[in-house]
N, C-alpha and C positions, 0 to 999 in steps of 0.2 A: 289573145287574151287567155289567161291562165284560167282553165276551168275551175279550179279551186276557188277563185276570187268570185267567178260568177254564182257559184252555188253557197259561197259563205255569207252573203250578205254584206260584203265588205264595201265601204264606200269609196269612191275615186275622188281624189281632189285636183282641181286645175291649179296651175301656177299662182294665181292671186290670192287663192285661199290658203296654199301653203305659205306663202310669204307673210300672210296676216297671222298665221299660227306661230311661225318660228322666228321671225324678226330679221334676220340678215337679208340683205339686197339680193337680187336675182344673180348677178355675178358671183357674189360669195356662196349662194347656195350650189351653184353649178360647180365651183371650185370644191366645195366639201363633197359633193357627189363624186367628183372624179378621184379624190384622195380616199374615198371610203368612208368619210365621216359622216355622210348622210346617205340615207336610203335613195336607191336609184329609182329614177322615173321609169315608167313604161310608155311605150307609143301605142295610141289608138289612131290610126289613120295618120292625121298631121299634128295630132295633139299629144302633149305630154301630160301624164297623171300620175298621182302619187296614191298608194293605198294608205288610207287615213290610219289604220292600225300601226303602221310602220313609222308614220310620222309622229304619231302620239309616243310609241315606245321611244323614239329619239328624245321627245321633249322630256320624258321622265328620266332618261339618263342624264341629260342636261341640267335638270332640276336638282338632281341628286347624284353627282358622279361618283362619289365615294361607295355608293351601294354596289358597284360591280367590282371594286377592287382595282387598285392601281396598277398592279402586275397582271391581272387576270386578262386573257384575250376572250372577250366575250362577243359572240356573235348574236345579233338581235335582228332577225328577218333579213338575213344576208348582208348587213353592213357591219362594219367592225367598229365597235364602241370603244376599244382600248385606245384608238389614236385619238379620239375625242376626249377621253378621261386622262390621258396624259397631259394634255394641255390644261384641263380644268383642274386636275387634282393637284397640280405642282404648287 
């Protein structure tokens, strides 16, 4: 576990919570993680968890993709928003 997360008060989300927040199904979510379009999960023992602020940042980009600029390579908490923006801004 990242020490920064422990001391920052970040909330960790389980898969059902993430799916409720973002909409796509489980398979699509994992596909987006694989291509870098969605924040990576972290493993805690046998559980996958996501950092809530990273998921919220992703939602902000989806809600307003033009805010990052279509040609800009923008890294938000380690995931690449430009791939997502290329699809949404077209």
